[in-house]
N, C-alpha and C positions, 0 to 999 in steps of 0.2 A: 504494500500500500504506500503510495507516494506521500511524503510529508511536505508541508510548507517550508520553504527556506527559513522563514522567520521562526518556526517552531524549532528547527534544527539549531538555530543560533541562540535559542532561549529567549527570544523576543516576541513570543506569540501574543496575539491579541485574543484574550479569553473573555467569554461572556456566558451568561445564563444564570441558572438558579439551582441551589442545593438546599435540602431540608436539614435542619438541625433539631434533634430531639433532646430534651433535658427535663429535669425536674425543677419546677418553679419553687419560689420561696416557701409556699405552703406544702410542698412535697408532691403536688399533682404534676402529672406528665404534661408537657406542653411542646409546641413546635414553633419554629421560626423558619422562614424561607430566607436564604441569604443570597444577595446579588453577588456573584463571584467577581465581577469587575470592580465594584465599588465597596463591597463589604456591608452595604445597607441591609439591615435586617427587617423583614416584613413579618408581622404577626400573622400566623396562619392557623391558629387554634382558637376556637371559641371556648370561653370559660363556662362549661356546662354544669360544673359541680361534681362532687366526688361520687355520687350515685348514678351519673349519666352512663348510658350504654350505647347511645347513638354516636355517629361519626362527629368528631370534634372539629373537623376541617372547616375553617372559616371561608365562605365563598368569596368575600371581599379580598381576603389575603391571597386566595388562589388567583383571582383576577389580577391583582397587582403583580404576582409572580409571572403570570402569562405575559403581561406587558413588558416586563424585564426581558424575558426570553425572546419575545417578538422583536424588540429593539436590537437585541444582540444579533438576530438573524438578519435584520435590515442593515446592520453595520458590517456584515460579511466577516465576522470574527474568524480567526484561524481555528479555534477550538470552542465548540458550543457544548455546554453542560446543562442538561435538563433533568431535574429530579422528577420522577413520576409520583403521582398521588394515587395509589392503587385503587381505592374504592371508586373514586371519581373517574379514573381512566377506564375501569372495567365497565362502567355504565355509559361510556361514550362521552364523558365530559372531561374535565381536567385540562391538561395541556396538549392533548392529542391533536387538536385542530390547528395549532399554530405552525406546524412544520409543512 
């Protein structure tokens, strides 16, 4: 597979989004989506409470993450990173439609 000369020189233009999972201050699991180009963190988890069993993914956060990935595609980055949000992807939503 050919690589970009910029990647070979270590000067690649990278863009996209990755998910970061961690425990919040109260001990509850939460997620952030991080823009790999800027480091900006996008809240992507709804605070549903400790007894919640439904999907905690925040649709607004997912939309913000999609914008970040779409802009990276438009910039023609050398390396595009896109984290998948499994339940939304399986139902035909999520980030599937941006590529």
